[in-house]
N, C-alpha and C positions, 0 to 999 in steps of 0.2 A: 446155431443148430445147423449141422451139415449132414446131408443125406447122400449116400452113394447108390447108384443105379447099375443094374446088370443088364436089363432087357428093355430099355426105353430108347426109342429112336424118333427123331424129328424128320418125318418123311418128306414133307413138302410145306410150302408157305405161299401166301398171297399178299399183295399190297395194292392199295388204292389211295390216291393222293389228291390234294387240291392244287391250285395254280402256282403257289410259291415253290412247293416241292417239285412241281413239274418243270420248273426252270432252274433247279439246283443241280449239283454235281452228279446225282444218281438218277436223273430223269429217265434215261434209257433202260434202267433196270427195274422200274416199277411196272406192274401188270396193267394198271389203268390210272389215268389222271384226268382231272377236270380243269377247265380254264376259268371257272368262276366258282363262287362260294355257295350257291344255292342248289346246285346239282338238279335243277328243275323241280325243286321242292319249294314249299311256301315259307319255311323258316330255316334258320341255321341249325336248330336242334333236330328238325326232321331230316335235314341234309346229313347231319352226322350219323343218325341212325341208318341212313341209306348206305353210308360207308361200310357198316358192319354187314348189312344185307349183301352188298356186292362183293366184299372180300370173301365171305363164306361161299357165295355162288362160284366165284373164280376158283377157290380151293377145291370145292366139290367136283368141278369140271376137271381139274388137274388130276385128282386122285381117282376119278371115274366112279364116284359113289353118289347116292342120293342122300338127302337129309335123314331119311328113315333108317339108314345104315350107320348113323353116328350115335354112339352111346351117350355122349355128354358134350355140351357146349358151355365153355367158361368164358365170360366176357366182362370187361370193365371199361369205364370211361370217367370223365370228370363231372358230368352233369348231376344235379341233385337227384337223389333216389335212383341213380344209374339209368336215367331216362333213355339214353340212346340204346344201351344194351337191352333194356327191358322191352322196348317196343320192337326191336329187331327180333328178340327171342320169341315174342308173341306171334310173329309172322313165320318164323322158322319151324316152330313146333318140336324142337329138339330138347330133351331134358337139359336143364339150364342151372348154372350157378353164377350169380352176379357177384363180382368182387370189387373191392376198392382199396388200393394203396396209392391213389393219385397217379403220378407218372411212373411209379414202380409196379403198376398193375400187370404189365405184360409178363414180367418174370414171375410174379406171384402166381399168375394163371398157369404158366409152364410148370412151376413147382407142384401145384396142386394136381395138375394133369399127369405129370410124371409119377407122382406117388400113387395115383389111381391106377395107372397102367402097370407100374412095377408090381403092385400088390394084387393085380388081376381083378380089381373092382370093375374096371372097364377094359374093353379091347381096344377102343380108340377114343380120342378126345380132340376136339377142336378148341383152340385157345385164341380168342380175339380181343382186340382193344381198339378204341377209337378216340380221336380228339378233333376239335374244330376250332380254329382261331377265333372266329367271331362269336361263337357260342360261349367259349370259355371266357373271353374278355367281358362279355355281357354279364356273366354270372359272378366272376371273381373281382372284376375291377369296374370298368365303365364300358358301355357300348362304343364300338370304334367310331361311330358317327359323331361322338362328342369331340374327337380329335384332341384328347388330353395329352399333354407332353409327358414323356417318360425318360428316366435316366438311361445312360448308355449301357448300364450293366443289366438291364432287364432282358428277359428272353421272350421269344415270339412263339406262341403255341402253334405246333404243326397241325395241319389239316390232313388227316389220313386215317385209314382203317387197315388193320393187318390181321392175318390168321396164320396159325401153325397147326399142323396135324401130327399128333403123337400116337404111336402104336408100338407093338413089340416086333413088328416086321423090320428086318435088318436092311433098311433103305434110308438114304439121306445121310444124316449125321447122328452120332450117338450122344444121348444125354448122359454125361458122366457123373455129375454130382450137382448139388445145389446147397446154398446157404441161405437160411431165412434170417433176415436182419432184425435188429433191435431198434426201437424208436429212440431217436437222439434229439435233444433240444439244447442248442447252444445259446439260446437267448436272443436270437435274431428276430427283429420285429418288422423289418423292411419287406413289404410284400413284393417289391420288385427285385430284390436281391436273392433270387432262388439259388444261385450258385453257392452263396455263403450259407444258406439254410441247409443244403443237401450234401455239400462236400464232406462234412464230418461223418455223416451216416454212411456215405460211400466208403470212406476210409475204414470205418469200424467193420463193415461187412467184408471188405477185401482182406483186411488183416485176419479176421476170424476164419475166413475161408482158407487162407494160406496156412494158418496155424493148424486148423482141424484136418486138413488134407496132407500136412507136412510137405508142402511144396514151396519152391522159391518163385519169385515173380517171373523169372525167365522161363519157367515151365510153359507159360502161355505165349503163343505167337502174338496175341492181342488181348489186352484187357480193355473192355469198352464200357464206359459209363454212359448214363442216359441223358441227363438234362442239366448238366452243370454250366454249359456255355463257355466262352473263351476265358472269362474271369474265374468262374468256379473251377474250371480245369486246372488253372495255375494254382488255385488255393489247395486243391486236392494233392497235387504233387508236393507242395510245401508242407502240407499237413502230414502226409505219409512219412516224409523225411524227419520232421520235427517230433511227431508223436510216436512213431514206430521204428524210426531209423531204417526205413525202407525206401530205396530209390525205385520209383515207379517206372519200370522199363516197358517197352512195347505197349504203350498206353495211348488211348485216344478217347474222345468224348463225342457221342453221336450228335449232341446239340451243336457242337463246333464243326461238324462235318456235313450236315444235311443241307445247309445253304451255302451259297457263296457270300460270305459275310461282308466282303469288300465291295460287292456290287449290289446286293439285295438289301432292302430296308428292314432288317430283322434284328437290329440291336446287337446283343451278344450271342445270338444263335437261337436254336430251337428249344422247345419244351413240349410237354404233353405226353400222355400214355403211348401215343403212336410214334414218338420221336426215336426211341431206341430200336424198336422192331423194324421201323422203316429202313433204317441203316443196316441192321443185322440181317434182315430178310432179303436185302438187295445186295449191297456191297460185300458184306461179310460172307454171306452164303455163296456168292459168286467166287470169292477167293478160296473158300473151302472146297467148292466143286473142282476148282483148278489145282488144288493141292498146295496153294500158296500159303494158306493157313491150315494147320492141322489141329490146333488146340486153342479155343477161344473162351474167355470168361466174360459173360454179359452181366453187367451190374446196373440194374434199373434203379433210378433214384426218384423218390417222391416227397414233395413237400405236402404235409398233411394239413393244409391251410383251410381254415374256415373264416369267411368274411365276418361272421358274427363275433368270433373270438378275437380276430384282429382289431375290430372296432372296440373291443373291450381292453385293448392295449396289451394283449397277451402275446408271447413269442410263438414262433411257428415250429412245431415238431417236424421231424423228417424220418424217412426210413429208406433202406436200400436192400434189395434182394439180389442174389447172384445165382447164375446157373452156368455150368461148364459144358461146352459142346466139343466133341472130338470127331475127326474124320474116321469113318469105319475102316 
């Protein structure tokens, strides 16, 4: 399902990160970073909720508005019952929608917000997501204190919080179109191999977006997926060629970019709801401001993984959502 927009603009963004991201390639482009994982809070979960608080505060300062002037706050994270988003929302007091598409939540939020703004349900919307490495490891695998070994193809959940501000004001970049993905399950059961889980969903969404918009791959200066990592990135390129006879040009993957994989202990790259927007709202937005990118397709990928179902030996479904941004 692809939607076109005439009057939706992404006016501004904000980014807050943890220590690993602060020592990665885009460290100078983030609004704020921490040197440790607790952020002066008692638990990792409370620290993750603080990421949303601070990213919203930074964004409000940038756009020179108070929380009382925001029509809607959309937020997602990886914690059970959207813990991080819900607690942040209770402090912010902005009308709130909590969403979950795992690591695809960032673009899901942008799509919902864009539809609200385009159809004049809201004048403005803040879309936020968060993820925290230690909180996610504790919930989905084992606490990091256990020191359990992992295969080289696993990914490393990013620690970060991001926000985007959508309105009808012609400022920033234009939201051109979006494609809502379909859940794909290729039978992968390995909880560490998220690239293999999500690459087919990314391929399905990219193909449908191109077909529905009648565009070629080369239309975009950059097609950026979210959480495939260095191995999943290769899988997607091969999958697009084999399944759709499409050579994926001008393509990169945020999980493969956000860290210096050769020098940082992050396995095959990043993951988490904040992975794609941290790269998109820093590196990509900087390129768009400079005119080096004029058309970008963001494709957030999410593994819809439940530890309960994995323990029942079921495979892991996945989804990908896409949104097209263009320089005004």
